[in-house]
SEMI-257121 format. One record per residue: x negated, y negated, z negated of N, C-alpha, C, O, CB in turn; residue in three letters. Coordinates in steps of 0.02 Angstrom, whole numbers, plus 50000, padded with zeros to 5 digits. Each point is the difference from the previous one (the first is absolute). Glycine has a CB too. Layout:
% residues N
XYZXYZXYZXYZXYZAla ...
% end
This chain:
% residues 358
512395192550831499295000750020499804995250041500434999150044499625011749946Met 499464985450016499664993850032499585002450047499455002149981500594991049925Thr 500145007150171499455002550049499714993350018500244994350008500325016950044Asn 498784991749951499554993850009499395002550062499915005850018500314989349835Lys 499485000150166499225005450041499614993349973500274995049978500035014150172Thr 498804992649859499734994849992500014991750022499624995549980499995015050009Asp 500794989150045500084991650048500794999649962500344995450023498885005250141Asn 501095003249787500694998949986500025000949920500465003449975500015001150148Asn 499044992449837500285000349926500654996849961500324995050017498555006049987Gln 501205002749947500594999049963500024994749960499404999749989500735010550016Ser 500104985749967500024993949952499645003849947499484998149975501674994850056Pro 499105011549957499975003049927498895001250014499554998449962502285011050014Ile 498154993250083499335000250004499534995950005499415001049987500965005750041Asp 499954987149996499664993250003499994996149938499624995149993500705004650118Ile 500035002049851499934996849926499555002949967499624996749963501395000650027Ile 498935011750017499425001049969499505000550024499535002049966500965001249982Arg 499434995350111499204997650015499594993749989499404999150007500935007550066Gln 500284988249903500044995149993499744999449921499554996249981501325002650123Asn 499525005749857499804999849932499245002549998499624997149962501655004949994Gln 498495003750086499455001749994499284996250009499465000349971501335007650051Arg 499534987650042499504993550036499974995649909499444998849978501194998950206Leu 499935000749779499904995449957499495002549929499594997249964501654998250091Glu 499015010349951499335004349951499605000750010499625000149952500725004350020Glu 499424996650085499274999950030499754992049988499594998249958500665012150145Arg 500004986949929499944991949975499864999049943499414999449984501294997750078Val 499785002549893499815000249928499415003849974499534997649969501595001050023Asn 498975007150024499365003349965499354996850017499574999749956501005011250046Phe 499324986850059499404996450032499864994449963499444998849979500805004950130Ile 500374991749880499944993149951499845001749944499614995949975501164998150069Lys 499405012349909499715001949934499385000350008499664996549963501175009249998Ala 498914997450078499315003549993499514991550000499624998549954500675017150130Ile 499834980649967499794993349995500144997449937499484998949969500674999650141Phe 500295000449865500074997049935499855002049960499804995949959500765000850062Leu 499415011849955499465003149947499554998050014499784995849961500535012850016Asp 499274992850082499344996549992499654994749989499414999949981500765005750059Ile 500354987749976499924993649970500105000249924499544996749974500834998450132Phe 499955006949858500265001349938499405003449957499884998149943501375003150108Phe 498405003749978499275003149975499294993250017499614997049962500955018750083Val 499554984450026499394996149994500014992349964499534996849976500215010350132Phe 500904991449898500184991149954499925002649928499684995549973501434997450108Tyr 499005012049872499765002049924499375002149998499784999449943501225004150026Ser 498584998850072499355000949994499804992749996499904997149947499995014550113Ile 500054985550001499654993650027500264993649910499644995949970500645007550231Leu 500284998149788500204995849941499585003549910499864997149948501585000150146Leu 498515009249924499725003649918499294998650022499615000049952501295011850002Leu 498794986950111499005001050001499974992150007499554998049962499955015650122Gln 500754981849944499874992150023500144995849936499604997049965500805004450166Arg 500244999249864500424994849964499825003049933499514997549974501544998950114Ala 499235008249880499945004049922499155000149991499684996349963501575013650046Ile 498504995250036499295002249959499354994250025499494999149967500905016350034Tyr 499784981550060499434993950002500244995549959499824999349941499795001650169Tyr 500844995349922500074994249980500235000949922499714995049979500535000450146Lys 499975006649834500215001149931499635003049960499744997249952501145002850082Phe 499035007349985499625004549960499124997150010499694999749947501375011850074Ile 498734987550013499165000350018499924990850025499464997550013500375019150049Leu 500994978649939499744992849999499454998650046499414999049986500915000649900Asp 499985000550175499454999750063500374995350030500595000750016498875011050005Leu 500104981349990500244995750034500065001750087500525000050032499024992649860Arg 499895008650132499775001850060500345008950006499725004449967499024985550028Asp 501755011350040500175008450002499825002550048500184997650054500655002349895Ile 498755005850050499625002950061500645001850061500605001149996498265005049914Pro 500794993750129500465002450075499605003650037499404998949991501284991550025Phe 499485014150027499725004950053500465001950031500465002749971498745001049979Ser 500814995550106500515004050047499825007249991500565002649995499564988050098Trp 499375015049900499865006149989500415000949937500295005450002498554995150059Glu 501294995849877500425002749962500584997949994500375001949954498875000750004Gly 501014991450103500925002550006499955003050048500604999950014500124991749949Ile 499065011450080500045006350037500175003749970500565002250013498814996650043Ile 500235004349884499905005749962500775000249957500335005250000498144993949993Ile 501724996349979500404998749959500775002550045500375004749985498734984949946Leu 500955006150121500515000050053500075009050021500555002750006499074982750044Phe 499755018049959500135006650021500295005149940500345005150005498704992350083Val 500744999749862500305004749915500874997350008500495003249981498114994949901Ile 501394996850144500784997149993500305004650046500475003249977499384983849999Ser 499965014050088500325003350050500185007549986500545002850010498884989150061Val 500045010449904500105008049969500575000149940500515003450001498114999750021Phe 501174992649929500535000449932500554996550024500515002849979498674997049921Ile 500934996450127500774995550041500245006650041500515002849979499044982150054Gly 500195017350011500385002350038500105007549977500515002250027499164989150061Ala 499965014549863500255004349965500484998849956500435004349990498694999350030Ser 500894990349945500684999849965500794999350025500525002449977498624993449962Trp 500684998950132500415000750046500425007750019500585001950005498624987950024Thr 500165012949980500385007350024500345005849936500255005650011498724993350098Phe 500954998249836500285002349952500725000649980500345003749965498694993550021Thr 501104994050075500644998649971500274998449922500575001149978499445005350119Lys 499534991349876500104998449929499744992150004500244996649954499555016749985Thr 499884983850096499664994749997500584995249993500585001550010498375002450055Ser 500844990349916500314991850001500614997350067500604998850003498004998349944Leu 500965002850089500034999350080500645005550040500484998750037498004998349953Ser 501335007649989500545006450004500674999549970500495002850023498565003849972Cys 500934989049944500594999849973500354992350035500614999250006498925008949873Lys 500054987850136500214993550018500265002350083500564998150017498474993149890Leu 500715011550125500435001850061500435006049995500205002650052498954992550011Phe 501025007349878500495004450010500015008650010500475003950004499754984750035Gly 498955012649962499775006050017499655004249942499595004550012500334990150099Ile 500295003549830499595002849971500465006249971500615000250011498554989049973Ala 500465016049976500365005149959500354998449957499854994749973499495010750043Lys 501184997949961500414996649955499845005549925500375004649984500704989350125Asp 498565004949869499645005349930499954994249955500194994150003498945016450053Asn 500464994149890499704996349946499294998250005499724996949956501075008349981Lys 498874997250127499294998050007500024995550036499604995849978499925013150008Val 500884988550087500184993550011500254995249953499694994750000500435010450086Thr 500474995449868500004995349939499374995549970499874994050001500945014849976Lys 498824998049993499444997949967499454997750018499614997149962500785008649995Trp 499524995450119499644997150056500044992450029499564996550026500575015149994Ser 500584987249965500204993450030499934994649948499774994450009501035011150071Val 499414997049872500024996149927499394997549973500004994949966500875011950006Glu 498554996850042499444999749947499684996350067499864994149992500075017849898Ile 499964990950170499574996050045500294991550009499634995150003500085017650062Ser 500984987649939500474995449985499834992449946499994994050012500705018350013Gly 499194991949915499744994849953499334999450007499774994549985501035007449940Trp 498715003450098499364998050007499804994850040499594996149977500295013750000Phe 500364989350083500014996050053500144991849968499644995150012500815016150072Leu 500074988949880500134994149966499584996549943499904994149985501075010550051Phe 498835001249938499634997849942499334997350025499844994249988500745014349935Asn 498964996650117499494996050018499934993550052499544996050006500165014649959Ile 501034990050076499934994250018500114993949976499794995150031500285011250028Thr 500304992949878500134994249945499254998549966499824994149996501555010349972Phe 498225000750010499405000149968499694996150045499784994649980500235015749961Ile 499904991650125499334999150063500454990450010499664994949995499965023450106Ala 500974981749909500194993349996499814996149947499824994450020501005009050036Gly 499124997549859499974996549969499164998050002499774994349993501445010049952Trp 498375002250067499244999150009499874992750079499794994349993499965023249954Ile 500424985050103499814997850051500274991049998499624995850024500405018550034Ile 500544983949918500304994749990499544997049931499994994049988501275010750072Thr 498494998549914499684996649928500464996049942499894995249964499115003050118Lys 501575006249929500484995949961499794998149915499735003849961501185002350128Leu 499294988049900499594999449932500484994549963500054994350022498565008150025Ser 501754999749894500334995549962499904993649986500314994850010499835013549960Ile 499054994149988499544996249973499794993550055500064994349978499555017249948Val 500194989250134499914994750045500824996950026500064994750030498615011650010Asp 501884998049945500664995550022500044994349961500124994550024500545014850006Leu 499224992349889500164995249937499464998250001499965000949940500825003049989Phe 498624993850088499204997649970500214991550001500304998050050498625013150019Ser 500954984449883500014994349994499844995750064500374995350014499445008049873Ser 499554998650158499794994350053500775003550069500214996350046497825001649921Glu 502215008750022500385001450074500634996949974500354998650050499125013550007Gly 500874986049882500684996949982499814994550019500344998250047500165007549864Ile 498864988250066499914992550025500054998550063500294995150022499095003849902Lys 500235007050119500144999450076500725000550037500164997250053498745007649940Gly 501434998749973500585001650013500514992749973500524998550029499095016249960Ala 500164982349962500464996149987499954994350040500524997550022499545007049878Glu 499244992650116499914997050056500374999550065500254995150027498935007049919Arg 500795004950073500325002150067500734997949989500314995650029498885014950000Leu 500984993149930500864998449985500244993449991500594998750015499445011049929Phe 499554985450031500034993649986500024996850065500454995750006498995005349887Gly 500115000250167500204997750044500445000950043500244996350043499045002249930Ala 500835008050008500515003050077500724996949982500404998450045499005015749983Leu 500784984949892500664997749979500024991250001500464996349982499665015849937Phe 499374986650103499954991750035499864999950068499434999850023500114995549878Lys 500965004850130499795002450091499944990750038500264994949977500805021250039Pro 498584984650037499934994350023500525000350066499955003050053498774995149892Glu 501794997350028500294999550071499704994850056500334999650051500695003949883Phe 498514993250063499714996950055500055004550069500154998250057499074995749855Gly 500585012850061499965004950067500625003250018499995005050036498894997749937Ile 501754994350002500745003350010500185000850087500145005750020500334987649852Phe 499525001650172500165000750060499595004250037500265002950048500204987449941Asp 498915010849997499585004450039500155008149978499945004550041499104985249966Asp 501185011549918500095006449975500705002250014500155006049994498984992149920Ala 501484995850110500605002350003499975003850086500235005250022500384984249876Leu 498985005050134499895004050057499835007850006500405004450014499314984850006Phe 499795011249970499475005149975500735006649988500135005050033498564984849886Ala 501585007950035500355005249973500734999450029500395002949963498854997549931Met 501024997350151500365001050062499935003250040500445003750022499694989749967Ile 499105006150040499615004950035500025007549974500125004250043499174985949981Glu 500635011649926500025005549959500565003850007500035006150004499344988549927Thr 501195000450072500705004049988500115003750073500215005750010500414984949896Ile 499195004750139500085002050074499505005750022500135004650039500234983149986Tyr 499075011149945499645006950013500395006049980500085004650040498864989849943Ile 501375005849940500395005149992500555003350055500045005250033499694989549861Ala 500684999050095500585000450068499975002850053500415004050023499764987949953Leu 499215005850055500035001550074499725009049985500315004650026499344980250046Leu 499895016049897499675007349989500645004549992500005005150035498814990949900Ala 501795002950019500405003349990500475000050043500255005450016499424993749894Thr 500594993850126500485002850064499695002950070500375001950045500384989149910Leu 498695009150049499645002150074500085008649986500225004050041498664984149986Ile 500845014049889499915007349982500715002950024500095004850036499024993649853Ser 501324997850085500755003549987500275003050080500395004449984499994985649900Ile 499595009650192500045004350048499505005949990500215005850009500194984750060Pro 498925008249911499525005850037500165002049935500525002550021498444994750078Ile 501075004049841500245003649927500425004450026499835005750016500124985449897Thr 500645006450093500555003750028499875005550062500255005650001500364983749960Leu 499015008550081499885005850053499585005749965500125005950014499864985550090Phe 499505007049847499645005549991500255003349944499765005349981499324990250071Ile 501375001849920500325003549930500415006650041500095004949964500174982049941Ser 499945013550148500415004849986499605005250028500245005649996500854988350000Phe 498195005450040499455005150014499865001849933499995006049987499494989650121Phe 500425001149856499655002549939500635002749932499954999149939498874990850102Thr 501655013149993500535002149947500105006550015500285001750052500304988049932Ala 499165015249961499985005950012500595003750019499975003950048499194994549889Arg 501325000850033500605002650023500224997450082500425002750036499894997549826Asn 499424995950148500304998050096499335004050020500095002350057500634982349966Leu 498665016949952499545002550056499885008249988499595003150034499764984249974Met 501005015449946499855007349996500285005350029500035005749977499724990649943Lys 500565000850156500435003750041499375004550034500165005950008500994984450012Gly 498205008250001499705004750036499294998949991499914995949955501025005150123Asn 498535001049947499204999049983499734993650025499484997649977500325014550031Lys 500494985550031499824994550058500204994449948499534996749980500775009050158Thr 500314992749837500074994949967499755000749926499904995149965500995002550116Thr 499045007749901499765000749921499094997250000499674997449955501355015850016Phe 498854988350082499124998750016500074992250013499524996749981500005016150088Ile 500984984149961500264992450000499934995749928499674995149982501235009550111Ile 499594999949876500134997249927499224999749964499724994949980501655011150008Tyr 498444999450010499404998749962499414997850013499574999849955500885006350010Tyr 499424991750102499534994750018500264994549991499674997149958499825008550114Val 501084990449951500164996149980500074999749912499794994749979500595005050148Leu 499815003949830499874998449933499474999349978499954997449945500775006550042Arg 498574998750056499275001149977499804992450011499674996649961500045017350077Leu 500524984250017499914991750028500334996349953499624997149961500395004550162Ile 500514997749870500184996349937499694998749941499884994449978500865008850060Leu 499115003049931499725001549943499424996349983499854996649950500605013150066Asn 499164992250056499424996449979499964993150017499604996649967499895013350042Phe 500934986650043500164993049982500234996249940499784994749978500365007750115Val 500395001749883500184998549923499534998449948500014995649957500785011250067Arg 498724998849992499274999449952499754995149995499834997949945499875010350076Ser 500204988750033499764991549995500204994649995500224996350045499355007049995Ile 500374995649894500004992849979500424994350045499845001550057499005002349898Glu 501544991350048500004996450033499524994049992499974995450041501045010049968Pro 498604994949935499384995749994499455003050055499714996550042500525000949821Leu 499695009250131499435002450060500195000250080499584999550045500025008349860Ile 501124992950104500214998650064499964991050031499904998650059500915013349907Trp 499294982849977499824992950001499325000450032499974998250058500704997849837Ala 498665006550067499595000550040499655000350045499514997050020500815003349934Ile 500145005850069499805003450063500384995950059499905000450061499955011949879Ile 500634983750025500354996350077499654992549986500004995650044501485011249977Phe 498284992449924499754993250006499415001250048499894995650041500494999749839Ser 499255009750118499555000250048500185001450066499604998950045499805003549873Val 500944998950089500255002550071500474995150040499955000850061499975010949890Trp 500574983150028500234994850015499924994449971500284994950019500235011350015Val 499054994449911499564993349972500664997649926500545001949979498684992150181Gly 500295001349828500454997549910500384998050022499994997850058499424998749859Ile 501275003750028500554995350021500655005749987499965006049987499274984950119Gly 501295005649901500615003049994500245005350033500395004049974499754987150001Pro 499645009150083500225005850041499635006549981500305005449997499954986550096Phe 499045007449893499815006049966500425003349946500125006049994498874989450033Ala 501184999849939500425000849926500755004550017500265004849973499224981449974Gly 500685010450102500455002450021500115007750032500445004049984499554984250016Met 499595012350038499765005950033499735005249949500085005850019499644987050082Ile 500035006449847499675004949945500785001849958500175005549980498314987950002Ala 501825001850013500705002249965500675003150043500465002949972499134987449949Leu 500395008650145500265005350046499815006250014500355004750021499854987250013Leu 499185007949954499815006650011500035005549930500065006150006499174987650092Val 500735002549832500175003449962500695002749975500155005049967498904990150028His 501444997850042500625001949995500265005250040500415004049977499664986149990Thr 499715010150096500205005450029499925008549963500405004649990499324986050110Ile 499665008749890499815006449953500505002149933500205005749988498554990550047Ala 501394997649926500095002049937500845001050013500335004149968498534989349958Ser 501385002950119500894999750012500245006150032500565002449993499484985150029Asn 499335015550024500275006750059500045005049927500425004450011498764994350148Ala 500585001849784499915005349950500754998849969500415004649995498124995649979Lys 501594993550008500515000149972500795000650021500485002049967498614993149987Leu 500865002150126500555001350033500005008650014500465003549978499544983050076Tyr 499495016149980500155006049988500225003949967500475003450021499094994350013Ser 500145003349889500445000549953500674999449993500385004549981498794993549997Glu 500964996650036500884999550011500235004650048500505003049980499564985050001Ala 499765013550075500355003550055499885006249963500475003750013499374989550104Ile 499765009649845499905006649988500515001749935500165005849984498524993750067Glu 501524995149918500534999449945500684998950021500444999349957498734996449976Ser 500975004050136500644998550011500505008749999499785005749996499704980750085Ile 501235011249925500335005450002499935005950063499824998150056500874993549876Glu 499435014050056499945004350061500504998350040499944998250059499585010749889Gln 501124991750012500805000250006500054997350079500075003650050500354993449807Gly 499524997150142500074996050074499655002250059500175000050059499954990949877Pro 499175011450026499575001650059500215008750048499925001350060499024990249851Val 501335012750034500205005950020500754998650039500205003350048499065003149849Glu 501004989550080500784997650042499824997250066500275002850048500414993249844Ala 498974999550120499834996150060499645006250047500225000850057499594985949876Ile 499745016950047499625004050033500455007050028499875003350050499084991249873Ser 501585006650034500615006250017500404995650077500155003250050500245002249781Ala 499684989150165500174998750061499645000050058500344997650046500224998149893Thr 498945005950077499535000850048499734993650010499834998850058500705010549991Gly 499354984949895499654995450019499225000850008499695004449970501254990449983Ala 498715000250094499255003750000499654995949925500314997549953499495004350214Asn 499464998649845499684996649946500094994349987500264998549946499105007150068Lys 500484990350027500124992550000500734997649967500114995249964499115004750147Ile 501255005049915500704996349972500085002449926500294996649957500385003450163Gln 499025007149868499915001949925499834996149962500274998549947499535009850077Val 499554989050007499664993149936500464994949996500204998149945498555002250082Val 501544996050045500224994350000500635000449956500104996149953499355001250157Trp 500945007149906500815000049940500085003149949500514999349966500055000250108Tyr 498935004949908499935004649926499474996249947500054998449940500135014250130Ala 499224986649984499404997349951499874993049993499794998549944499705011050084Val 500584985850015500024992449989500714998849956499904996949948499404999950176Val 501265004749885500324997449947499894999149920500184995249965500345008350122Pro 499125003149893499875001649938499344996149977499774999549943500845011950075Gln 499144986250041499234996949966500074992950005499584996549970499575012850070Ile 501344987649993499844992350005499874997649927499504996349995501285001550112Ile 499565003549836500114996049943499174999749963499704994849984501805009450001Leu 498245002750008499385000949995499574995250038499674995149984500655015849992Pro 499774991550068499354995750059499964992750002499514996550013500675012250069Phe 500454989849902500084992649977499624996449919499594995549988501645007750089Leu 499135001249883499695001049933499184998950000499684995649972501335013050003Ser 498754997050068499095000649989499824993350042499644995949972500075019350029Phe 500554983450073499794993550035499934995249950499434998149986501135004050118Thr 500024995249859499924994749950499475000849940499714995349972501485002950058Ile 498775006749959499655001649926499124999450043499474998349974501725012849936Tyr 498934990650150499165001150034499874992150011499434998249988500625015250094Arg 500474981049941499744994949996499924995449942499754994449990500545008250106Trp 500085002649866499764994849917499275002149975499684996449961501675003749980Asp 498405006050084499365003649992499514994750049499494997949972501065016450009Ile 499514984650051499694994850078499934993049965499514996650012501275009350105Asn 499434993349866500284991149954499245001849966499494997650026502284999649928Val 498205006549998499625001049943499115003350049499434998249984502005005449902Arg 498684999350151499395003150022499714993850038499394999749995501025013550014Met 499844982650022499804994650048499604994949970499544996750024501435005350037Ala 499354997949869499554994449971499265003949984499474997050002501654995649937Thr 498925013650046499275004349983499565000150081499404998550005501285011549881Ile 499744992150168499404999550069499554994250004499384999950007501455005350063Ile 499584990249923499814993750006499264998249966499644995350016501655002649989Gly 498565007449943499184997749976499645003950061499494997150019500565002349827Leu 500055004850177499485001650053500144998050071499755003250046499995006049885Val 500724984850079499824997250058500865002150030500134999350059498205002249951Gly 501985000149960500855001950037500304991949996500554999550027499805015549913Gly 499464980750042500444992250016500284999549945499915003849952500424995850165Gly 500064995449884500664999149939499594995849919499494996749990501315018550063Gly 499804987449903499664996949934499265003649974499554997149969501775000249993Ile 498695007750054499535005449973499234996250018499544998949960501385013550067Gly 499114986150044499334996050018499854993749953499535000249960500685003250164Thr 500134992249881500104993949949499815000749947499574996349978501215001050062Met 499615009649910499635001149937499225001150019499534996149992501575009249948Leu 498915000150083499205002049995499624994250005499495000649966500615010150086Met 499934984449973499504994150020500134996649931499484999849968500594998350177Gln 500484999249820499814997049952499705004349931499594998049959501264993950099Tyr 499395012649944499755003949966499325003949995499885003749953501154995150055Gln 498485000150050499384999350008499634995449995499395000349999500875005850044Gly 500244986749950499554993849981500214999449929499944994449977499974998750140Leu 500365012149836500024999049932500744993649994499994996649948498375006750031Ala 502104995750059500334994249998500455002049972500365002250045499324992450036Met 500665006549854500555004949957500574996350004500535003050005498755002549909Trp 500714987050084500544996949990500325001250072500614999749997498964991949905His 500215009550154500134999550065500175007350016500475000950039498774988549987Glu 500445016149948500365006949988500585000949976500415003950024498714998949964Val 500994992949950500475000349952500734998750018500525002249974498554994849960Gly 500814997450133500654999350032500035004550053500565000850025499554988049944Leu 499525013650049500045006550075500285004349968500525002150026498444997550047Ile 500825004149847500335005349975500694999749981500375004950005498634997449967Val 501224990950002500674995849979500475001250062500615001149994498784988749932Leu 500345009950122500434999050082500135006750013500575002150007498834987650054Met 500035014249944500105008050008500525002049936500555002350013498115000350045Ile 501184996949895500405003949945500774998150023500355004750018498674994449870Ala 501194996350114500704996450021500235002250057500605001450003499154989049949Ile 499925010350096500245001050074500045008449986500475002450031498864985850057Val 500425015249886499955005650005500585003849955500315005250010498464992350022Val 501254996549901500815002849955500514997550048500525002949984499174995649877Trp 500424997750185500544997250035500215006650045500575002450003499004983949996Val 499905015650031500045004750063500255006749973500405003750029498594990650038Met 500755006749879500265007349958500704998449975500345005150003498434998949946Asp 501534991350030500604997549968500495001350066500515003449999498944986749903Tyr 500315006650155500415001150075499955006950025500525002050027499214986350010Ile 499855015449962499945007550013500395003549963500365004250027498614995050001Ser 501055000149903500425002249959500705001050005500295005449994498924990849962Ala 501194995650061500464998350013500275003350078500515003550006499144986649905Lys 499965008350139500055005450053500235005550010500505001650033498894994349969Ile 500055009049954500305006049980500585002149988500375004250025498874995049949Arg 500794995249958500725003949977500475000150043500355004950013499544992449887Glu 500164995850134500654998150040500005006050051500565002050017499424983749973Ala 499465017650036500145005250046500295004949977500415002950035498834994350016Ile 500585005349874500365005949974500574999449968500295005049979498804999050014Tyr 
% end
């Protein structure tokens, strides 16, 4: 028997407390997600399928009162669905009952969400095979591609400098992100932070912030920082940096969560403190994945750096936007050709580096 008081809990009690806390948190998450699923389904059925497709309305009616009513209905249905523990969200968070009702509920709701999303997407995007292969559209495409494949080399010097600027935007964003991401990743790894309530709360708060940052595309961050620090490569670099930190922190933390527990237990058994356990048992196992993820992210950043220039993030994208706005397609053709070559070369180099690492 283990003697314990209110101030001296056994390790088993601590583990059980953490499990109960995690289950409560997952249940709350499931409630919110089920409410979203229901609200999303009602909105799609009403506004996309009924108003836009069946009634063929161009101006879809909107009122906050109607939206609030739909939301209240969604809250009631979604929360009730979660409390039965047979919902799709309960299954996703691992708290669903293991019975036939749950199986049918998850399968039917999953297929329903997929189908209405696909149908609504077809309607909203006005997908039309007829327009795609119309004679006028094909003639316009022929004129455009004819110009793209006859590049104007008179702007080669300016385009080359802009391309170099783009590469350095991606490089600096990747390099500066490394120490920040390394530090954050240890605090967003579940297996390192589930020891007590305080660290568990830190874990969830950081995860929430990083998920929010990662959900905003670099293009949007570039717009924000173009207003903040002015149009140019600095704004583009910061935009990529912010998104890289959030994205790589997820990959790094998942690598930490998948480490072998044997070395951790062995180092802990010697009486090592938390920092020593991380340094001697965790770090050696994650160096190669970290390097691989970082190189791959640089490859992604080179591609993204060409896009954020369209909104003032500097580099070749800004130049591309200028010539595209003037309908100077031969110049656009040269820029597109240079982007394609550089991206291909960077992809080849990064692939070779990853092969060498492993």
